N, C-alpha and C positions, 0 to 999 in steps of 0.2 A: 728335763728326765721326760718325760712320758709316761702317765700313772698307769698301774696297772687298772686293765681294761676290769668291766664288771662281768658280771657269771653270763653266762650265754647263753640267746633263746630262749625259749622252754623246749622247742624240738617235739610239740607234742606232735603223734600222726593221727590223722584220721586214712582210717580200713574201711571199702564195700567188700561186704562178704562178699567171693564168686567171683571177683573182679582181682588180678594181679598189682602190685604198686611200686613204686622205687624209690631211696630216700639218700639223700648223701649230706653226710656230715661232717665240718671242718675239724680236723682235729688241729690244735694252736695250747699252747702253754699260760700258765698262768697270768703270762702278759699280754695273751693273743697273736705271740707268735709262730708259725708257722710250723710244725713239728715238724726236723729235718729228714728230709730222706735216711740219713745214715743212722736214724734213731730208729726210722718207720721198717727198715730192713730185718727182717727174720721175726717180726711181730706178728700176735695173732689177736683179731677182734673176734669176743663174744657178742652175741643179743640174745638177750632176754627176754620175754613176756609175760609176767603174772597178771594172777586177780588180787592180790597182797603182796607189795613186797616184801611186808616181816614173813613171809611163809613161804619157804624156802620148797615151793610146788612151781611147776615153771608150764605155762600152755605151749608155750613155742621155746626152739630153744636153736637158735644156727652159727656157725663158726669161719674164718676164714676159709676152714678148710674145706670147707666146701661154696667155691666160689659165683653159684649159680643163688649164692644169699648173702651172701660177705664178698664183698672185696676190698681192699685199700690199695690206693693208690698213693704210693708211696714219693712221687714226682708233686700233687699238686694239693700234696696232705689232705687227703680227707677218706672216709670210710664211705661206702656204698651198697646200702640193703636193700635187698630185695624182697616183695612180698607176692609167693605167687598165689596163683587159685588157690590152689591144694591149700595154703596157709591159711589166707583169711577165710575160707571154708568151716574152719575148726573157731571162729569166733563167733561171739553175740551179736547182736546187734543192742544195745540198748545198754550194755554190759561196759565197766569202767574197768579198763587193763592198764597195764602198767608197761612199762618197758625200758631197758639199761642196755647202756652201751659202754662194755671191758676192752679195756686195747691191752696186752700184755705186751714188753717190749722186748726185746731178744737179753736183753738184760736182767731183766725180771719185776723191771720196774710198774708198776699196774694201774691206769689212768683210770678214772671216767667221765668221755666225753660224756654224755648222756646219762643219769640216775634218778633211773626210775620217775620217768615223768610219765604222763596222762598218752592212754592212747585211745580216741572216739570212734567206735565203731560201729556204723549208720549203714540206710540206706540206699544211701546216696541219689543221684536224679535230685524230684522235685523236691525229697522230703531232705537232703540234705540245705545248710543253709546255705544261702547268695553267697556266691564269692562276690568280693569288690570290683568295683569297674576299675577295670586295668588301666592307667594311668599313663600320659602321654610320654613319648619313650623317645631317649634320643640315642645310636649306637654309637659310643663312642671307641674307638680304636687309637692304633700311635699312630695315624693320620687325622687326631679333633685336637684343637679346632684348626688346626693347621697340618699341613702334609709333612710328618715325621716328626711332631712337635711332643710324642709321645714315644717314642722309641725307647728302648731300654740299651742306653750305650757305654760303654768304659769312657772315659774321660779324652783318649787316643780317638774316639768315635767308632770305634772297633762292636759290633752288634753281641748281644749276651742269648742268651741261646738257653731254654727249661729252666729260665726264672719263675716266677709265680708272682703276678700281677692281682691286687687286689685293689677295685676303686672303694672309696671309701667316698661319703657326705663329710666335707670340714667339719662342719663342727663334730663330725662324732669325732675324725682324726684329734682335733684339738686337746674335745674329752677327755683322749684316752684307749675311746671305746673302740678296740681292732677286732673284736669278735662277731663282729657284726658290718661286711663290707654287702654293696650294695650286690657286687657282682665279681667272678673273679676269671682268669685266663692264663695262659704260659704265656712264652717269648720262644718267636721262631731265632734261625742262626744266625739273621739278619736285625734281633733285638726287635721284631713285627712282634704282634699280639695274633694266638692264633686261634681266634676267635673275640669278634666286640664286644662289649659290656652295655645291655641296653638302659638306660638310669631317667628314672623320670627328669621334666623336666622343669626348671624352676628353679633347680639350687645349683648351689660352687660344691665342687670334692675334689680330691685329689689320686691320683693314683701311686701306688704304694708298689715297690719290687721289692723281692729279694731271692736272690738264690744262696742258701746256707753254707757258710764256709768256704766261699767265693768270694759274693757278690753282696753289696748292701747292705740292712734294708735305703734304700734310698725312697721318696718324694719327690712327686714331679710338682710342678708351680697352679696353684690351683685354679683352676678354670671353670665357668660357669658353664650348663645344659641348658 
C-alpha cells in the first residue's frame, strides 16, 4: 500500500504590480490522488488575498463564478487563478500578503487546496531574484523510450481516452509523494498523450495513469531519461 503523501508544495505566489499572472493548482485528496470530475462538477472555488490571515479583511476576492479570474478544470483536476493588471495594481511592493484557495464541492464539503500561503509582491525585472538555470530536459510522451511504450490501453489493447497522466520521479513515487508530479497531461482516444511532459535528464521516472471510476490507477515500468 502506498503511504499517504506529505503536504503539497507551498504554492507561494510571486506577483509584479502592473502585470498579469496565471497560476494552476492541482486538486488532490489527502492521499495525493486527483479529485474525480464527479466530485468537482458543480464545485465553487474562491480565492482570497489578505494582509493578515487572522483578520477578516480581504484585499482581493475571486470566485469561479467569474471565469476571467478562476476556472476549474474537472478533467485535469486543477484550478487556474488569473491575476489581471487591475488586480496586481492594488498590491504594494515589499508588502507581505497571504492567499487562500477554498473549494466548496456540490455536496457542501469544503476543501483548502491552499491555506494562507505567502504572496511575494516585487518589482520584477532586475529587481527580482534571478531564476535558476533551466536544466537539460527530455520530452516524454507515449513513444518514450520506445514507440508506444507509454500508451495507456486496456488489457485488450484499446486506447483509454481522457485519462490523467502524471509523471513522477521514481523516488517520489516509491516514497508516496504523489502531490508533486514533474508534469501532467491527459490521453487521447488512442491512449496517446495530448502533450509531452518535459523532465530533467539523469533521473528515473514512472508514468501514473488514472481515469477515476473507470480505469486505474496504473503505473508504467520505470524509465530513465
